[in-house]
DONUMI-89222 format. One line per 10 residues: number of its first residue (from 1); for each residue x negated, y, z negated of C-alpha. Coordinates in Angstrom, 3 decimals. Example, Ala and Ser with C-alpha at 12.3 -4.5 7.8 and 13.67 -1.06 7.14 Angstrom:
BEGIN
1> -12.300 -4.500 -7.800 ~ -13.670 -1.060 -7.140 $
! end
This chain:
BEGIN
1> -0.908 9.737 -33.601 ~ -0.622 6.339 -31.912 ~ 0.905 3.508 -33.873 ~ -1.538 0.786 -34.871 ~ -1.236 -2.699 -33.478 ~ 0.114 -5.233 -35.957 ~ -2.793 -7.020 -37.676 ~ -1.704 -10.438 -36.421 ~ -2.422 -9.451 -32.818 ~ -5.906 -10.209 -31.566 $
11> -7.527 -7.587 -29.334 ~ -6.636 -7.869 -25.685 ~ -9.239 -9.304 -23.334 ~ -10.784 -6.714 -21.058 ~ -11.983 -6.545 -17.471 ~ -14.984 -4.473 -16.409 ~ -14.670 -2.233 -13.381 ~ -17.694 -2.049 -11.057 ~ -18.966 1.096 -12.783 ~ -18.929 -0.620 -16.158 $
21> -15.771 0.915 -17.631 ~ -13.479 -1.665 -19.221 ~ -9.681 -1.846 -19.058 ~ -7.246 -4.236 -20.751 ~ -6.603 -7.429 -18.806 ~ -2.906 -7.104 -19.634 ~ -1.303 -3.865 -18.536 ~ 2.152 -2.607 -17.631 ~ 3.863 -2.363 -14.258 ~ 6.623 0.055 -13.233 $
31> 7.941 -1.378 -9.980 ~ 11.786 -1.072 -10.069 ~ 11.687 1.321 -13.026 ~ 13.340 4.754 -12.936 ~ 16.061 3.489 -10.626 ~ 18.896 3.522 -13.175 ~ 19.309 6.604 -15.409 ~ 21.063 4.446 -18.014 ~ 17.821 2.492 -18.553 ~ 15.494 5.496 -18.681 $
41> 15.216 5.831 -22.450 ~ 14.589 2.104 -22.865 ~ 11.970 2.082 -20.093 ~ 10.106 5.002 -21.651 ~ 10.262 3.333 -25.061 ~ 8.916 0.130 -23.494 ~ 5.920 1.877 -21.953 ~ 5.199 3.661 -25.217 ~ 5.419 0.410 -27.170 ~ 3.001 -1.151 -24.729 $
51> 0.521 1.638 -25.390 ~ 0.916 0.998 -29.133 ~ 0.034 -2.650 -28.498 ~ -3.078 -1.901 -26.452 ~ -1.528 -2.384 -23.001 ~ -2.862 1.004 -22.001 ~ -3.282 0.354 -18.273 ~ -0.070 1.518 -16.567 ~ 0.446 0.866 -12.868 ~ 2.792 2.928 -10.708 $
61> 3.044 4.255 -7.137 ~ 4.435 7.163 -5.206 ~ 6.925 4.861 -3.465 ~ 8.415 3.419 -6.664 ~ 11.855 5.012 -7.052 ~ 10.684 7.630 -4.530 ~ 8.342 9.162 -7.081 ~ 10.693 8.614 -9.994 ~ 8.449 5.998 -11.583 ~ 5.568 8.472 -11.687 $
71> 7.839 11.018 -13.400 ~ 8.795 8.291 -15.893 ~ 5.165 7.438 -16.630 ~ 4.323 11.110 -17.055 ~ 7.079 11.453 -19.639 ~ 6.096 8.241 -21.425 ~ 2.433 9.221 -21.841 ~ 3.046 12.849 -22.809 ~ 0.828 13.676 -25.758 ~ -1.072 10.387 -25.362 $
81> -2.701 10.827 -21.971 ~ -6.199 10.213 -23.317 ~ -5.168 6.730 -24.484 ~ -3.921 5.609 -21.083 ~ -5.532 4.388 -17.853 ~ -3.135 5.392 -15.059 ~ -3.104 3.571 -11.735 ~ -1.103 4.937 -8.786 ~ -0.954 4.334 -5.052 ~ -0.643 6.159 -1.753 $
91> 1.579 4.604 0.912 ~ -0.084 3.915 4.281 ~ 1.988 6.501 6.168 ~ 0.476 9.185 3.933 ~ -3.047 7.744 4.001 ~ -4.705 9.996 6.580 ~ -7.702 12.080 5.493 ~ -5.557 15.113 4.650 ~ -2.378 13.178 3.848 ~ -4.082 11.170 1.103 $
101> -5.194 14.343 -0.646 ~ -1.726 15.882 -0.422 ~ -0.075 12.667 -1.647 ~ -2.455 12.519 -4.597 ~ -1.682 16.111 -5.525 ~ 2.050 15.340 -5.481 ~ 1.456 12.276 -7.674 ~ -0.605 14.318 -10.124 ~ 2.247 16.789 -10.436 ~ 4.826 14.040 -11.024 $
111> 2.578 12.337 -13.562 ~ 1.923 15.690 -15.250 ~ -1.790 15.004 -15.413 ~ -4.978 16.490 -14.028 ~ -6.512 13.175 -12.989 ~ -5.472 9.684 -11.902 ~ -7.790 7.033 -13.298 ~ -7.464 4.618 -10.358 ~ -5.875 5.496 -7.011 ~ -5.076 2.722 -4.530 $
121> -4.164 2.399 -0.867 ~ -0.902 0.452 -1.181 ~ -1.478 -1.736 1.879 ~ -3.204 -1.586 5.252 ~ -1.264 0.636 7.639 ~ -1.725 2.640 10.798 ~ -4.203 5.198 9.481 ~ -7.898 4.288 9.761 ~ -9.104 2.959 6.417 ~ -12.330 4.939 6.797 $
131> -10.277 8.151 6.709 ~ -8.561 7.018 3.512 ~ -11.914 6.165 1.944 ~ -13.258 9.599 2.884 ~ -10.236 11.176 1.213 ~ -10.672 9.003 -1.886 ~ -14.315 10.034 -2.170 ~ -13.357 13.703 -1.787 ~ -10.748 13.294 -4.527 ~ -13.367 11.745 -6.819 $
141> -15.734 14.632 -6.109 ~ -12.960 17.128 -6.865 ~ -12.146 15.406 -10.151 ~ -8.594 14.475 -9.136 ~ -9.195 10.724 -9.345 ~ -11.816 8.753 -11.254 ~ -11.894 5.503 -9.257 ~ -10.250 4.225 -6.102 ~ -9.229 0.821 -4.824 ~ -6.865 -1.056 -2.548 $
151> -3.801 -3.261 -2.699 ~ -2.641 -6.144 -0.529 ~ -6.011 -6.504 1.231 ~ -6.944 -9.980 2.478 ~ -10.493 -11.242 2.993 ~ -10.858 -9.738 6.460 ~ -9.506 -6.404 5.241 ~ -11.911 -6.428 2.306 ~ -14.864 -7.384 4.493 ~ -14.114 -4.500 6.845 $
161> -13.704 -2.143 3.890 ~ -17.050 -2.853 2.232 ~ -18.825 -2.417 5.566 ~ -17.731 1.227 5.672 ~ -19.807 4.054 4.273 ~ -18.924 4.167 0.538 ~ -16.508 1.306 1.091 ~ -18.415 -0.690 -1.495 ~ -17.189 1.776 -4.156 ~ -13.842 -0.059 -4.212 $
171> -12.874 -0.703 -7.828 ~ -10.066 -3.249 -7.460 ~ -7.786 -5.163 -5.109 ~ -4.203 -5.487 -6.338 ~ -2.349 -8.477 -4.896 ~ 0.566 -10.817 -5.500 ~ -0.438 -13.683 -7.800 ~ 1.483 -16.111 -10.000 ~ 1.859 -19.920 -10.196 ~ 4.117 -19.944 -7.131 $
181> 1.793 -17.685 -5.097 ~ -1.634 -19.248 -5.271 ~ -2.968 -18.744 -1.755 ~ -5.576 -16.217 -2.875 ~ -7.341 -18.901 -4.919 ~ -8.706 -20.482 -1.738 ~ -10.649 -17.520 -0.382 ~ -9.736 -14.066 -1.714 ~ -10.447 -14.630 -5.411 ~ -13.867 -16.200 -4.658 $
191> -14.681 -13.393 -2.207 ~ -13.763 -10.626 -4.643 ~ -15.613 -12.365 -7.457 ~ -18.745 -12.715 -5.293 ~ -18.592 -9.001 -4.456 ~ -17.893 -7.886 -8.026 ~ -14.407 -6.568 -7.308 ~ -11.851 -7.080 -10.108 ~ -8.326 -8.042 -9.097 ~ -4.884 -7.026 -10.319 $
201> -1.950 -9.408 -10.179 ~ 1.396 -7.826 -9.458 ~ 4.627 -9.788 -10.001 ~ 2.826 -12.249 -12.318 ~ 6.158 -13.895 -13.147 ~ 7.485 -13.715 -9.552 ~ 10.116 -11.161 -10.643 ~ 11.592 -13.852 -12.887 ~ 12.382 -16.311 -10.097 ~ 10.114 -19.092 -11.385 $
211> 11.076 -18.911 -15.036 ~ 13.626 -21.729 -14.874 ~ 11.155 -24.136 -13.330 ~ 10.924 -27.327 -15.446 ~ 7.130 -27.291 -15.425 ~ 6.877 -23.856 -16.994 ~ 9.590 -24.803 -19.470 ~ 7.694 -27.960 -20.408 ~ 4.453 -26.078 -21.032 ~ 6.332 -23.402 -22.951 $
221> 7.891 -26.057 -25.191 ~ 4.436 -27.459 -25.999 ~ 3.397 -24.061 -27.374 ~ 6.613 -22.647 -28.785 ~ 6.391 -19.977 -26.105 ~ 8.543 -18.772 -23.222 ~ 8.083 -19.620 -19.535 ~ 7.254 -15.961 -18.871 ~ 4.474 -16.079 -21.451 ~ 3.141 -19.251 -19.866 $
231> 3.062 -17.613 -16.430 ~ 1.258 -14.560 -17.798 ~ -1.257 -16.688 -19.690 ~ -1.838 -18.719 -16.532 ~ -2.646 -15.553 -14.557 ~ -4.888 -14.198 -17.313 ~ -6.943 -17.412 -17.345 ~ -8.697 -16.141 -14.198 ~ -11.875 -14.177 -14.996 ~ -11.735 -10.620 -13.705 $
241> -7.940 -10.659 -13.314 ~ -5.639 -7.936 -14.646 ~ -1.917 -8.724 -14.946 ~ 0.625 -5.908 -14.724 ~ 4.065 -7.282 -15.669 ~ 7.027 -4.921 -15.853 ~ 9.087 -4.755 -19.042 ~ 12.109 -2.529 -19.490 ~ 12.563 -2.890 -23.256 ~ 10.196 -2.758 -26.243 $
251> 11.111 -6.342 -27.142 ~ 10.134 -7.522 -23.668 ~ 6.810 -5.686 -23.956 ~ 6.124 -7.373 -27.288 ~ 6.807 -10.772 -25.740 ~ 4.413 -9.997 -22.882 ~ 1.748 -8.864 -25.338 ~ 1.990 -12.156 -27.226 ~ 1.145 -14.027 -24.006 ~ -2.451 -12.819 -24.267 $
261> -2.944 -15.096 -27.285 ~ -1.610 -18.181 -25.504 ~ -4.414 -20.544 -24.545 ~ -3.423 -23.134 -21.972 ~ -5.229 -26.460 -22.206 ~ -6.153 -28.930 -19.487 ~ -2.844 -30.775 -19.756 ~ -0.891 -27.521 -19.436 ~ -2.839 -26.602 -16.322 ~ -2.335 -30.097 -14.871 $
271> 1.430 -29.821 -15.367 ~ 1.448 -26.485 -13.558 ~ -0.817 -27.797 -10.783 ~ 1.533 -30.705 -10.119 ~ 4.483 -28.349 -9.828 ~ 2.642 -25.602 -7.948 ~ -0.288 -27.228 -6.121 ~ -3.383 -25.118 -5.558 ~ -4.147 -24.220 -1.926 ~ -6.255 -26.556 0.180 $
281> -6.681 -24.170 3.119 ~ -6.657 -20.473 3.895 ~ -3.204 -18.894 4.000 ~ -1.917 -15.537 5.119 ~ -1.834 -13.082 2.237 ~ 1.601 -13.031 0.647 ~ 3.297 -9.756 -0.283 ~ 6.522 -8.683 -1.953 $
! end
């Protein structure tokens, strides 16, 4: 039986997918997990603690640790699969019509599950996107995935996608977003919002590189929080945005979970805007 969330924690905000299903706005990422056997037990414990705390959306990919992250997720959710919304991704070199299906089947085996809740094309590659979409739709029909989406798609990529047959079934666009990477605010966030496509923010704390910035420290001090919590709260302020920070220890997960209760006021946002100005023109989509 799953552990109950401590009573002092308010419920997590949720984001509705296009079909109406809701997922927590704060999930868990696994990029760079499963790369060091010495950290495996702690990483599994972290994912399990996140599930306890309602962070039941877990993002992974076939390329993370060459499939190792999917194995890790499968182990972490064993016995609790029905509580979890699993997101995984196919790399572009596998994203042909047949290759997507085979890649998905390999991911299912590593995850030790019969179905992936949300399956994404990791970025635009050499294979025609219409072939990937056809494969995604076939996987939905076969019950191997429940929803499909994309990652690292800019406005032109998204426009081309929704013009395809069944391309408008896209359930999310996962992109880089944090206070230091705000280019998507100019055009991509408005476009996705207009078309009813939720977004996922990967690297919402810029892999830790922005956490010593004086602005984030100043806002954190105003709230008795940490700079990482400020960055997460800043990302979560966007309607329709899901943040997927990675945490390798249960304590780190608990700190991330507390960020959902942090409400930034106008002065906080002004401090961050001065340090990390919002975009005033279209920019090329940034990726890590």
